[in-house]
N, C-alpha and C positions, 0 to 999 in steps of 0.2 A: 280682940276686945269686942264684945257685943254692944251694939247700939240699942238704946231704948227709943222707940219711935213715939211721937205724939200724934195720934190720929184724931182728926176732927171729922165728924159725920154731920153734914149739913143737909137738912131736908125742908121742903116747903110745906110738909104735912106732918104726920105723926112720927115719921122716921122708922117705922117698923120694917119696911122693905129694905131700906139701906142697912139697918142693923142686921137683918138676916143675911144679906149678901156679904157684909163684912165678916160675919162669923164663918161663912162658907170659905171666904178667901183666907182668913186667918188659919183655918184648919189645915190648909195646904202646906203650912210652914211650921214645923215642930219647934223651932227655936226663935220664933218671932216674939220679941218682947216689946210691949207697947202699953201706953195709957190712952184710953179712949174718952173723948168728950163729945156729947151729942148736942146739936143745936136744931131744935124742931120749930116748925111754923116760922121759918125764915123767909120773909117775903119782900124785904126792902133792901135797897143799896146801903142804907145806913146800918142795918143789922150786919150785912156782909162786911162792911168796912171795919166794924168793931171786931168781928171774928178774925179777919185777916190780920189786923194789927196785933191781936192777942197771939196768933200763931207765928207772926214774924219775930216775936220775942223768944220763941222756943227753939231748941235744937231738934233736928230730925223731925220736923213737922211735915205731915202729909194731910191733905184735905180730900175727902171723898164726898160727893154731893149728888143728890137727886132733886133737881130743880126743873120743873116742867116749863116754866116761862122762859122762852128762848133768850130774851133780852137780859134777864137776870142771870141766867146760866153763862152767857157770854161775859157779863160783868165780873162774875167770880173768876172765870178763867183769865181774863185780862188783868185783874188785880193780883192774882197769884203769880202771874208771869212777871209783873212789875216787882214783886217782893221775892221772887225766885223761890216760891213755895210750890212743891209738886202738888198738883190737884188733878182729880180724875172724875169725870161725869160717869155715873153708874147707869144712867138711862140710855 
């Protein structure tokens, strides 16, 4: 049985770089079934909290992010660890 993944792309800017990288990653897997949701101009912990809570309710959720600010990037990683959501920094 194939799993459908819920991919969230979180960027602190327009999200173009992250979108391009995701397309390149996705092209490496012929049977990768997913739904993608993009969150752009994400710059506060409050925004991150809302996104993570939304993802915690989904099955097979994965978060990819490009956040330049170190403190906010660490915050995302910590919150995802707490909720057991796989997340990966693309920078």
